[in-house]
N, C-alpha and C positions, 0 to 999 in steps of 0.2 A: 896298700890300697890306697892310700890318699894318693900315691904316685900315679896309679892307674885312673883314678878320679880326675887328678888334675891333668892327666894327658887327655883324657876324655873330654874335659872342659876346654883344654886347649884346642883340641880337634873341632868341638863343637863351634869354638869361637872362631876357629879358621875358617870352617864351612860356613859360618854366618858371614863372615869377612869376605868369603870368596863369593858368595850369593850376593851380597850388597855390592861388590865390585861388579859382578856380571850386571847387575841391575843398572849400576851408574853406567856401565859401557852401553847398553842398549839404550838407555835414557840419553846418552851423549850422541850416539849414532842416530837417534830420533831427531834430537836438537839440531845436531849437524846437517841433517837431511833437510829438515824443517829451514833451517837458516839458509843452505843451498837453494831450497825451492823457491824461498821467500825472495831472495836475491835474483833469481831466475826471473821471478813473475814481475818483480820492480824492474829489474833489465829490460824485459820484453815490453813492459808497459811505458816505460821512459823512452823506448826507440819508437814504440808506436806513436805515442804522443808527440814526440819530437817530429816524427816523419808528419804527421797532422796539422802541426804547427807550421812548418814550412810550407807545406800545401796550401795552407789557409793565408800565410804570409804573401805567398806567389799569387794567389786568387787576389787577395787584397790590392796588389800592386797592378794586377791586369785590370781589376774593375775600377780603381782610380783612374788609370789612364783612359777606358773606356768612357768613364764619366766626363773625362776632361774633354774627350773627343765629342762626345755627345752634347757638351755644354757649348762648345764651339758651334756645333751642327744647329743647336736649340737658338742660338744668338742669331745665327744666319737665317733661320726659319722665323724667328720673331720679326728681323728685319725686312725680310720678303713680305711676310704677311703685311706689315705696316705699309709698305710700298705698294703692294698689290690693293690694298684698301684705299691709298689715295690714288692709285692709277684708276681704280673703279669709279672713284668720285668725278675724277677728271674725265673719263669716258661719260659718265652719267651726264656732265655737264657740258660736254662738246657735242656740237652741232655735227649732224651727218652731211658734211660738205660734200660727199660723192653724190647726194641728190641733186646738187647744184647743175651739174652738167646736164641733164634731161631740161632742166628749166632753161639753160641758156641755148640748147637745143631747139627748144620752142622759140625763143626769140628770134633766132636767126638760123633756120634750118639749113641754109646753105653755106653756115660759116659766118666769115665775115669778122670776127674779134680780132682785135689788135693787141689788146692789153686787158688784163682782168686783175681787180684789186678788191681784197677783202679788208676792211677795216675792223679794228677791235670790236666795235660796236655791233658788227656782223652785216654792216651796209656792203653791198657789193656793187663798185664802179666798175663800168665796162666801156671801153674805147672801141667803136666798131666802124666799120667801112661799108657802104653800101653801093653796089654797082649803079643803081639807078636812084630815082625819087622813088618809084613804085617799091623798090626794095625798102627804102627808108619808112615809106608809109607802113609797109607789112611789118615791119620791126616794131613801130610802135603800135600798131595794133594787136601784134601779139603780147606785147607788153600789157596792153589794157585787159586783154583776154586773161592772161594769168593773173592779173589784180582782181578781175569779177571771177574766176575761180578759186581765189584766196590763197593761190601758190605763192604770191608775192604780196608787199605791202609797201606802201609809199613810193611808187615808181615816179621817177624824175627823168626828165629830158635835160640834161644840164648844157649839153651844147650841140648845135646842129650848123654844119658848115658845107659850102658846096666848094669843092676842090678844083683846080684848073683843068684836071684831068677828067672832070665830068663825074667823078664819084663823090660820094657825100661821107662826111666824117661826122660821127656821132658820139656823143657820150651821154650815157644813161647810168642811174643808180636805183637800187631797189633794196628791199629786206627780204630774202627768201623765209618763208613761214615753216618749210620742211613738215607739212602736215602729213600725218600717217596715210 
C-alpha cells in the first residue's frame, strides 16, 4: 500500500505540477499578449507623435518664413506711414499755387505775360507786355482791384518801359493770399 500511496502522491504532485505549468503558460501568454499590445500601443503612439512633431516643425518653418516676410512688409508700411505723414505736413504747408492762374487772368485778361517767378517767400514777380498804354493802365487797375478784394497783398509796379515798337514792358510783384 505504501507503493500505491506513493504512486497516488506522485500522481497528485504531477497533477499539481501540470496544473501549475498550465497556469504559468496562461500567465505567460497573457503577459506576452500584454507586452505585445503594450509595444504596439507604444509604437503607434511614437509614430503619431513623430508625425505631429514633423508637422509642427514644418509649420514652424512656414510661420517663421511668413513672419520674416511680414516683418519686411511691416517695415515698408512703417516707412510709408512716416513718409505719408511728412508728405501730409508738406501738403498742409504748401500753398495752392493752382489758384494763382485765375488771379493772373484777372490781372491781364488778354494774356501778355512774358515770365513768371515765384520766390521762396511766396512773392510772385511777373514780366508783362501790354499792347498799348490803355492795356497797361488796365493791368495796374486790375492789380489795385485784386488788392482791394484781398486776393493779393503788397502789389508793386517794379518797372514800366515804353518799347520802340509801341508796346509797354511792365514788371509787377505781389503776394497772393489764396483766401478760401
